[in-house]
C-alpha positions as CSV (number, residue, x, y, z in Angstrom):
1,X,-35.0,88.4,102.5
2,X,-32.7,91.3,102.8
3,X,-28.9,90.8,102.3
4,X,-26.5,92.0,105.1
5,X,-24.8,94.9,102.7
6,X,-28.4,96.4,102.5
7,X,-28.8,97.0,106.3
8,X,-27.8,100.3,107.8
9,X,-25.7,99.0,110.5
10,X,-23.7,96.1,108.6
11,X,-20.1,96.3,108.6
12,X,-20.1,97.1,104.9
13,X,-21.8,100.3,105.2
14,X,-20.1,101.5,108.4
15,X,-16.4,101.4,107.0
16,X,-16.5,104.8,105.7
17,X,-17.9,106.5,109.0
18,X,-14.5,107.4,110.2
19,X,-13.1,108.7,107.1
20,X,-16.2,110.6,106.9
21,X,-15.8,112.1,110.4
22,X,-12.0,112.9,109.8
23,X,-12.8,114.5,106.5
24,X,-15.5,116.8,108.3
25,X,-12.9,117.9,111.0
26,X,-10.1,118.3,108.6
27,X,-12.5,120.7,106.5
28,X,-13.7,122.5,109.8
29,X,-9.9,123.1,110.9
30,X,-9.0,124.5,107.2
31,X,-11.8,126.8,107.2
32,X,-11.3,127.8,110.9
33,X,-7.7,128.8,110.2
34,X,-8.6,130.7,107.0
35,X,-11.4,132.6,108.4
36,X,-8.8,134.6,110.1
37,X,-8.4,136.5,106.7
38,X,-11.9,137.9,106.5
39,X,-12.0,138.4,110.3
40,X,-8.9,140.5,110.2
41,X,-10.3,142.4,107.3
42,X,-13.3,143.3,109.1
43,X,-11.5,144.2,112.3
44,X,-9.4,146.5,110.3
45,X,-12.2,148.3,108.6
46,X,-14.1,148.6,111.9
47,X,-17.0,146.3,111.1
48,X,-16.6,144.3,114.3
49,X,-14.6,144.7,117.4
50,X,-11.3,142.8,118.0
51,X,-12.4,141.6,121.6
52,X,-15.7,140.0,120.4
53,X,-13.5,137.4,118.2
54,X,-10.5,137.1,120.7
55,X,-11.7,134.2,122.5
56,X,-12.6,132.3,119.4
57,X,-9.5,132.5,117.6
58,X,-6.8,132.2,120.7
59,X,-5.6,128.9,119.7
60,X,-4.8,130.4,116.2
61,X,-3.3,133.4,117.9
62,X,-1.2,131.2,120.2
63,X,0.1,129.3,117.2
64,X,1.1,132.3,115.2
65,X,2.9,133.8,118.2
66,X,4.9,130.3,119.1
67,X,5.6,129.0,115.8
68,X,7.6,131.0,113.1
69,X,6.3,129.2,110.0
70,X,2.8,130.0,111.1
71,X,3.7,133.5,111.5
72,X,5.2,133.6,108.0
73,X,2.3,132.1,106.3
74,X,-0.2,134.2,108.2
75,X,1.8,137.5,107.1
76,X,1.8,136.0,103.6
77,X,-2.0,135.2,103.8
78,X,-2.9,138.6,105.3
79,X,-0.9,140.8,103.2
80,X,-1.1,139.1,99.6
81,X,-4.5,137.3,99.8
82,X,-6.3,140.1,101.9
83,X,-4.1,143.1,101.2
84,X,-3.5,144.1,104.6
85,X,0.0,145.6,104.8
86,X,1.3,146.0,108.2
87,X,-1.0,143.7,110.0
88,X,2.0,141.7,111.6
89,X,5.5,142.8,112.3
C-alpha cells in the first residue's frame, strides 16, 4: 500500500505550489525590468530599432515616467551599470 505523502495530489506535496508560482512570477518580473538595460544598449548601438520593442516595454516606460524613484533607479542603472550617459534627462 502507498502512503498518502507519496501520492502526487496529496496535500503534503501541493503546499509548495503557490510558493513556486510566486517565485517564478517574481523572477520573471525582476528579469523583465532588468532587461531594459541590454535592450537600451542595443537600441543605442543601432542593433535593434526602438519601435520594435516599445509595446513590450510600455509598462516599464509608464512606471519610469510616472514614478520618480523608478526614474532615478533607471537613470542609475543605465548610466552606471550599462555606461549609457545621457539616456534620460
